[in-house]
C-alpha positions as CSV (number, residue, x, y, z in Angstrom):
1,M,-15.2,-19.0,-16.9
2,M,-14.2,-15.5,-15.7
3,T,-13.7,-15.1,-11.9
4,A,-15.1,-12.0,-10.1
5,P,-12.5,-9.4,-9.2
6,L,-11.2,-9.2,-5.7
7,L,-11.7,-5.5,-5.6
8,E,-13.8,-3.2,-7.9
9,L,-13.8,0.6,-7.8
10,K,-15.9,2.8,-10.0
11,N,-15.9,6.6,-10.0
12,L,-14.3,6.9,-6.5
13,S,-13.8,10.5,-5.3
14,V,-12.4,11.9,-2.1
15,S,-12.7,15.6,-1.2
16,F,-11.9,18.0,1.6
17,P,-13.3,21.4,2.5
18,T,-11.2,24.6,1.9
19,P,-12.0,28.3,2.3
20,K,-12.7,28.3,-1.5
21,G,-15.0,25.2,-1.4
22,R,-14.4,21.5,-1.5
23,V,-11.4,20.2,-3.3
24,E,-11.2,16.7,-4.8
25,V,-8.0,14.9,-4.1
26,V,-9.2,11.7,-5.8
27,K,-11.3,12.3,-8.9
28,G,-13.4,9.6,-10.6
29,L,-10.9,6.7,-10.0
30,S,-11.9,3.3,-11.4
31,F,-10.1,0.0,-11.5
32,T,-10.5,-3.7,-10.8
33,L,-8.0,-5.9,-9.0
34,G,-7.7,-9.7,-9.0
35,R,-5.2,-11.7,-6.9
36,E,-2.4,-9.8,-8.7
37,R,0.1,-7.0,-8.0
38,L,-1.0,-3.5,-8.9
39,G,1.3,-0.5,-8.6
40,I,0.0,3.0,-8.1
41,V,2.6,5.7,-8.8
42,G,2.8,9.5,-9.0
43,E,4.2,12.5,-7.3
44,S,3.5,13.4,-3.7
45,G,0.0,14.8,-3.5
46,S,-1.3,12.9,-6.5
47,G,-3.9,10.9,-4.4
48,K,-2.1,7.6,-4.1
49,S,-2.2,7.2,-0.3
50,M,-5.7,8.7,-0.1
51,T,-6.9,6.0,-2.5
52,G,-5.6,3.3,-0.2
53,R,-7.2,4.9,2.8
54,A,-10.5,5.3,1.0
55,I,-10.6,1.5,0.2
56,L,-10.5,0.9,3.9
57,R,-13.0,3.7,4.6
58,L,-10.5,5.6,6.6
59,V,-11.3,9.0,5.2
60,R,-12.6,10.9,8.3
61,H,-14.7,14.0,8.7
62,P,-14.5,16.6,7.3
63,G,-13.2,14.5,4.4
64,R,-15.8,12.9,2.2
65,Q,-15.6,9.8,0.0
66,Q,-18.1,8.4,-2.5
67,A,-18.2,6.0,-5.3
68,D,-20.6,4.4,-7.8
69,V,-19.2,1.0,-6.9
70,M,-16.7,0.0,-4.1
71,R,-16.9,-3.8,-3.8
72,F,-14.4,-6.2,-2.2
73,D,-14.9,-9.9,-2.8
74,G,-18.6,-9.4,-3.4
75,I,-19.0,-7.1,-0.3
76,D,-20.4,-3.6,-0.9
77,L,-17.9,-1.6,1.3
78,Q,-20.1,1.5,1.2
79,S,-23.0,-0.2,2.9
80,Q,-20.9,-1.7,5.7
81,S,-21.3,-0.2,9.2
82,E,-18.2,0.9,11.0
83,R,-18.3,-2.2,13.1
84,Q,-18.5,-4.4,10.0
85,M,-15.5,-2.5,8.5
86,R,-13.5,-3.1,11.7
87,H,-14.0,-6.9,11.0
88,L,-12.7,-6.4,7.5
89,R,-9.7,-4.2,8.3
90,G,-6.8,-6.4,9.1
91,A,-8.6,-9.7,8.7
92,R,-9.4,-9.4,5.0
93,I,-7.7,-6.1,3.9
94,S,-4.4,-4.9,5.5
95,M,-2.4,-1.8,5.0
96,I,1.3,-1.3,5.7
97,M,1.9,2.4,6.6
98,Q,4.9,4.4,5.5
99,D,7.1,4.6,8.6
100,P,7.2,2.1,11.5
101,K,8.6,4.8,13.8
102,F,5.1,6.5,13.7
103,S,3.0,3.4,13.1
104,L,4.1,1.2,15.9
105,N,3.0,1.9,19.5
106,P,6.1,3.0,21.4
107,V,4.8,1.7,24.8
108,M,3.9,-1.9,23.6
109,T,6.4,-4.7,22.9
110,V,6.7,-6.0,19.4
111,G,5.2,-9.3,20.4
112,A,2.2,-7.7,22.1
113,Q,1.4,-5.5,19.0
114,I,1.6,-8.4,16.6
115,A,-0.6,-10.5,18.9
116,E,-3.1,-7.7,19.2
117,A,-3.5,-7.7,15.4
118,L,-4.2,-11.5,15.5
119,L,-6.5,-11.5,18.6
120,T,-8.7,-8.7,17.1
121,H,-9.9,-11.2,14.6
122,E,-9.3,-14.7,16.1
123,R,-9.8,-16.3,19.5
124,L,-6.7,-18.4,20.4
125,A,-5.1,-19.8,23.5
126,R,-2.1,-17.7,24.7
127,R,0.3,-20.5,23.8
128,D,-1.0,-20.7,20.3
129,V,-0.9,-16.9,19.9
130,K,2.8,-16.8,20.9
131,A,3.5,-19.7,18.5
132,R,1.8,-17.8,15.6
133,V,3.7,-14.6,16.4
134,I,7.1,-16.3,16.4
135,E,6.2,-18.2,13.2
136,M,5.2,-14.9,11.6
137,L,8.5,-13.2,12.7
138,Q,10.4,-16.1,11.2
139,S,8.5,-15.8,7.9
140,V,9.6,-12.1,7.7
141,R,13.2,-13.3,8.2
142,I,13.8,-11.9,11.7
143,N,16.4,-13.8,13.6
144,E,15.9,-14.8,17.3
145,P,12.1,-14.1,17.2
146,E,11.8,-15.3,20.9
147,R,14.0,-12.3,21.9
148,V,12.5,-9.8,19.5
149,I,9.0,-10.2,20.8
150,D,10.1,-8.6,24.1
151,L,11.7,-5.6,22.5
152,Y,10.1,-2.2,22.1
153,P,10.0,-0.3,18.8
154,H,12.8,2.1,19.7
155,E,15.0,-1.0,20.3
156,V,14.9,-2.2,16.7
157,S,16.4,-0.8,13.4
158,G,14.3,0.8,10.7
159,G,14.6,-2.3,8.5
160,M,13.5,-4.6,11.4
161,G,10.7,-2.2,12.3
162,Q,9.4,-2.4,8.7
163,R,9.5,-6.2,8.8
164,I,7.6,-6.1,12.1
165,M,4.9,-3.9,10.5
166,I,4.7,-6.5,7.6
167,A,4.3,-9.3,10.2
168,M,1.6,-7.4,12.0
169,M,-0.4,-6.8,8.8
170,L,0.0,-10.3,7.5
171,I,-0.6,-12.4,10.6
172,P,-4.4,-12.3,10.2
173,R,-3.8,-13.7,6.7
174,P,-5.7,-11.1,4.7
175,D,-6.8,-11.4,1.0
176,L,-5.6,-7.9,0.0
177,L,-2.5,-6.1,1.1
178,I,-2.1,-2.3,0.5
179,A,1.5,-1.3,0.9
180,D,1.9,2.5,1.2
181,E,5.5,3.5,0.5
182,P,6.6,0.5,2.6
183,T,10.3,1.2,2.1
184,S,10.4,5.0,2.1
185,A,12.4,5.2,5.4
186,L,14.9,2.5,4.5
187,D,18.3,2.6,2.7
188,V,18.5,1.0,-0.7
189,S,19.9,-2.4,0.3
190,V,17.2,-2.9,2.9
191,Q,14.5,-1.7,0.5
192,V,15.2,-4.6,-1.9
193,Q,15.1,-7.1,1.0
194,V,11.8,-5.8,2.3
195,L,10.2,-5.7,-1.2
196,D,11.4,-9.2,-2.0
197,L,9.9,-10.4,1.2
198,I,6.5,-8.7,0.5
199,D,6.6,-10.2,-3.0
200,E,7.3,-13.7,-1.7
201,L,4.6,-13.6,1.0
202,V,2.0,-12.2,-1.5
203,R,2.8,-15.0,-4.0
204,D,2.9,-17.7,-1.3
205,H,-0.5,-16.7,0.1
206,G,-2.2,-15.9,-3.2
207,M,-3.1,-12.4,-2.1
208,G,-3.9,-9.3,-4.0
209,L,-1.3,-6.4,-3.6
210,I,-1.6,-2.7,-4.1
211,L,1.9,-1.2,-4.0
212,I,1.8,2.6,-3.6
213,S,5.1,4.4,-4.5
214,H,6.7,7.3,-6.2
215,D,9.4,5.1,-7.6
216,L,8.4,3.9,-11.1
217,N,11.3,1.5,-11.6
218,L,10.7,-0.2,-8.3
219,V,7.0,-0.6,-9.0
220,A,7.7,-1.9,-12.5
221,R,9.9,-4.6,-11.0
222,Y,7.5,-5.9,-8.4
223,C,4.0,-5.4,-10.0
224,D,2.0,-6.8,-12.8
225,R,0.1,-3.6,-13.7
226,I,0.7,0.1,-13.1
227,L,-1.7,3.0,-12.7
228,V,0.0,6.5,-13.0
229,M,-1.8,9.2,-11.0
230,H,-1.6,12.9,-11.2
231,A,-3.8,15.5,-9.4
232,G,-6.2,12.8,-8.2
233,Q,-6.7,11.1,-11.6
234,V,-5.3,8.2,-13.4
235,V,-3.5,9.5,-16.5
236,E,-2.1,6.2,-17.7
237,S,-2.6,2.5,-17.1
238,C,-0.3,-0.2,-18.5
239,A,1.3,-3.5,-17.9
240,A,4.4,-3.1,-15.8
241,A,6.5,-4.6,-18.6
242,D,5.3,-1.9,-20.9
243,L,6.1,1.1,-18.7
244,H,9.0,2.1,-21.0
245,K,6.4,2.4,-23.8
246,A,4.3,5.0,-21.8
247,S,2.5,7.4,-24.1
248,H,1.2,10.1,-21.7
249,P,3.5,13.2,-21.4
250,Y,3.2,13.1,-17.5
251,T,4.5,9.5,-17.4
252,K,7.2,10.2,-19.9
253,G,8.2,13.2,-17.8
254,L,8.4,11.0,-14.6
255,L,10.6,8.4,-16.5
256,A,12.8,11.1,-17.9
257,A,13.5,12.6,-14.5
258,V,14.8,9.3,-13.1
259,P,18.7,9.4,-12.9
260,K,20.5,6.5,-14.4
261,M,23.8,4.9,-13.4
262,E,25.3,5.7,-16.9
263,E,24.0,9.2,-16.7
264,T,25.4,11.6,-19.3
265,R,23.0,14.5,-19.0
266,D,24.3,17.6,-17.2
267,E,20.8,18.3,-15.8
268,L,17.7,16.2,-15.3
269,P,14.7,17.5,-17.2
270,V,12.0,19.5,-15.5
271,F,8.3,19.0,-16.3
272,D,6.9,21.4,-18.9
273,R,3.4,21.3,-17.4
274,S,2.1,23.9,-20.0
275,A,2.6,21.2,-22.7
276,W,-0.3,19.0,-21.4
277,S,-3.5,19.3,-19.5
278,G,-2.8,16.6,-16.9
279,T,-5.9,14.6,-17.9
């Protein structure tokens, strides 16, 4: 017996007006997602982040999004009112933004911000809220959570700020986590720790994950499937384990441009965009 997908998108498009007319930044995107880990990769401007925002209906005027189907756990997202979407955001679908320096409120303590994410969707006694916040900080491997809850964002490191963001997004216990370049502001050693943490939490809670990144090798390590986007379209879809077998020239170009530890090439290759149409 086949189970219904957690998320289903058919022919999603996102466009914005320009002096020359509307420009589509996401073009006819379709995919389904179960309680699995899906990676979306591509260059900056390929439409990755806009796809994540469109799922949450966060494309604001004058932007426009439309789809033939946009369904989450049986719920038609396009027919939901803004009030209904606010109940879904965070509680059922959470999104980790790129940089905690710009995503955390600088005038609220860490504990207050995580508690706010919880109280938006649940009614709990103050003592129970504090206990949940401390438990969540412990689960993201932050030492001395009783002390950290009273700190402000400028008082924590980049790695700790990213863990705090993860705690804030996961404390409502969502079914789907969208992680948009969750380690872009971190050094390599901390990147691995944060991604290992996200992977562990996703597996433990049986969640679906959409990991948005420009790093193909990173996504191949942490995801089950990969979508490669270019100019708003999916140009290749494959199992993460088969990424090295990619057939599309764009994906091959991305892979060839990744430097290797045992590098012997004098120069990294540059895309020959005239050799393919991008579709």
